[in-house]
C-alpha positions in Angstrom: -7.0 -29.5 -0.5 -3.9 -29.3 1.8 -3.6 -25.6 2.6 -0.7 -26.0 4.6 1.4 -27.5 1.7 -0.2 -24.8 -0.6 0.7 -22.0 1.5 4.2 -23.3 1.7 4.4 -23.6 -2.1 3.2 -19.9 -2.3 6.1 -18.9 0.3 8.9 -20.6 -2.1 7.6 -18.9 -5.1 7.4 -15.4 -3.5 10.7 -16.2 -1.9 12.3 -17.1 -5.4 11.1 -13.7 -6.7 13.3 -12.0 -4.4 16.2 -14.1 -4.3 16.6 -15.5 -7.7 17.0 -13.3 -10.8 16.0 -15.7 -13.2 12.6 -16.2 -11.5 12.2 -12.5 -11.1 13.1 -12.0 -15.0 10.4 -14.8 -15.7 7.8 -13.0 -13.4 8.5 -9.6 -15.1 8.4 -10.9 -18.6 5.5 -13.6 -18.3 3.2 -11.8 -15.7 3.9 -8.3 -15.1 4.5 -6.8 -18.3 1.5 -8.5 -19.9 -0.6 -7.4 -17.0 0.7 -3.9 -17.7 0.1 -4.0 -21.4 -3.6 -5.3 -20.6 -4.9 -2.6 -18.1 -2.0 0.0 -17.6 -4.0 2.4 -19.8 -7.4 1.8 -18.1 -8.8 5.0 -16.8 -9.6 3.2 -13.3 -5.9 2.1 -12.7 -4.5 4.6 -10.4 -1.2 2.9 -9.8 0.5 -0.4 -9.2 1.4 -1.2 -5.5 4.4 -3.5 -6.3 4.6 -4.9 -2.5 2.2 -4.6 0.1 4.0 -4.2 3.5 7.4 -5.4 2.8 8.4 -5.1 6.3 6.5 -8.5 6.9 8.9 -10.0 4.3 12.0 -8.9 6.0 10.7 -10.0 9.5 9.3 -13.4 8.6 11.2 -14.6 5.4 15.0 -14.0 5.9 14.9 -11.1 3.5 17.0 -8.2 3.7 16.3 -4.6 2.3 18.4 -5.2 -0.7 16.3 -8.2 -1.7 13.2 -5.4 -1.6 15.1 -2.7 -3.4 16.1 -5.0 -6.2 12.8 -6.5 -6.6 11.2 -3.0 -6.8 13.8 -1.7 -9.0 13.3 -4.5 -11.6 9.7 -4.4 -11.7 9.7 -0.7 -12.0 11.9 -1.0 -14.7 9.7 -3.3 -16.6 6.6 -1.3 -16.0 8.4 1.9 -17.3 9.3 0.0 -20.3 5.8 -1.3 -21.1 3.8 1.8 -20.1 5.8 5.0 -18.7 2.3 6.7 -17.7 1.7 3.9 -15.1 2.3 5.2 -11.5 4.3 2.9 -9.2 4.4 2.6 -5.6 5.1 0.1 -2.3 2.6 0.0 0.4 4.8 0.5 3.8 3.4 -0.9 7.0 4.8 2.0 8.9 5.5 5.8 8.3 9.0 5.4 9.7 10.0 2.7 7.4 8.6 4.6 4.4 10.6 7.6 5.4 13.8 5.7 6.3 14.0 3.9 2.7 12.7 7.1 0.7 16.3 8.0 -0.5 17.1 4.3 -1.6 13.6 4.0 -3.4 12.7 7.3 -4.7 14.2 6.8 -8.1 11.9 3.7 -8.7 8.5 4.9 -7.2 6.1 7.9 -8.0 4.9 8.4 -4.6 5.2 6.8 -1.2 2.4 5.0 0.7 2.3 3.9 4.3 -0.5 2.4 6.6 -1.8 3.6 10.2 -4.3 2.5 12.4 -5.1 4.2 15.5 -8.2 5.2 17.9 -8.0 9.0 16.9 -7.2 9.5 13.3 -3.9 11.3 14.0 -1.3 11.5 11.6 2.3 13.0 11.2 2.3 15.9 9.0 3.5 15.3 5.4 7.1 16.7 4.6 8.6 16.5 0.9 12.1 16.0 2.9 11.0 12.9 4.6 10.0 11.1 1.1 12.9 12.5 -1.1 10.7 15.0 -2.6 8.0 12.6 -3.6 4.2 12.8 -2.7 2.9 10.4 -0.1 -0.5 8.8 0.6 -2.1 7.1 3.4 -2.6 3.8 1.8 -4.7 2.1 4.4 -6.2 3.6 7.6 -8.8 3.1 10.1 -9.7 2.0 13.6 -7.5 -0.8 14.9 -9.1 -4.3 14.6 -7.1 -5.5 17.7 -8.1 -2.6 20.0 -9.4 -3.9 23.3 -12.2 -3.1 23.9 -13.4 -2.9 20.5 -15.7 -0.1 19.9 -17.5 -0.3 16.6 -19.1 3.0 17.0 -15.7 4.7 16.7 -15.0 3.4 13.3 -16.7 5.8 11.1 -15.6 8.9 13.2 -12.0 8.0 13.2 -12.1 7.3 9.6 -13.3 10.9 9.0 -10.7 12.1 11.2 -8.1 10.4 9.2 -9.5 12.0 6.0 -9.7 15.3 7.4 -6.2 15.0 8.8 -4.6 13.7 5.6 -6.3 16.5 3.5 -4.9 19.2 6.0 -1.6 17.8 6.7 -0.5 17.6 2.9 -1.1 14.0 2.0 -1.9 13.2 -1.7 -4.7 11.0 -0.6 -6.1 8.7 1.9 -7.6 5.3 1.5 -9.8 4.0 4.1 -9.9 0.3 5.4 -12.8 -1.6 6.8 -11.8 -3.6 10.0 -14.9 -4.3 11.7 -15.8 -7.9 12.1 -18.0 -8.2 15.0 -20.6 -5.4 14.4 -20.6 -5.3 10.6 -24.3 -5.3 10.0 -24.8 -2.6 12.6 -22.3 -0.2 11.0 -22.3 -1.3 7.4 -24.9 1.6 6.2 -22.9 4.4 8.0 -19.6 3.0 6.7 -20.8 3.0 3.2 -21.8 6.5 3.4 -18.6 7.7 5.0 -16.4 5.8 2.5 -18.5 7.3 -0.7 -18.3 10.6 0.9 -14.6 10.0 1.4 -13.6 9.4 -2.0 -15.9 12.2 -3.4 -14.3 14.8 -1.0 -10.5 13.6 -1.3 -9.5 12.5 -4.6 -5.6 12.2 -5.8 -4.6 15.5 -7.3 -1.2 14.6 -9.0 
């Protein structure tokens, strides 16, 4: 299989969803709405994340924020028409982008979501005014994969600090992300214990 050509095809399809209203309409009616009808009422579905890190699309694929906003608006409308109880969000790469776009997107989203990786688990305190009155979760966090030198023993302590800080600083939830590829076997057991404890201790409340 020619994965280069396949990836190029995927990019064209994705770009068409943001640039072609007819393609987006087909996507919502033929894929998104059937998905929501099938799984939207399942008790294990917390929410639908419409885009993972939309900043990447704007950086690499000649898209602008209005393309992102239109996609979110159309998808949100379709989801709410199919099942108004389904929560909707968008996972931003950065706190500041989520904050700066919150006023434009709050009417379409039930909560905001951003991703953060650092070596000490630090977070900015949540403020309703930063997110147009909507809740916010930490949708991804952890010790950064690219940190040099990489210290796998810091993964669990950093994860635990993220969870503690998110709870204390007012966030609606916190999801951990496994990033260690070099010492997986050595840290797997302790990571699993930390991960399970995290979900038990810090559930989403709204």
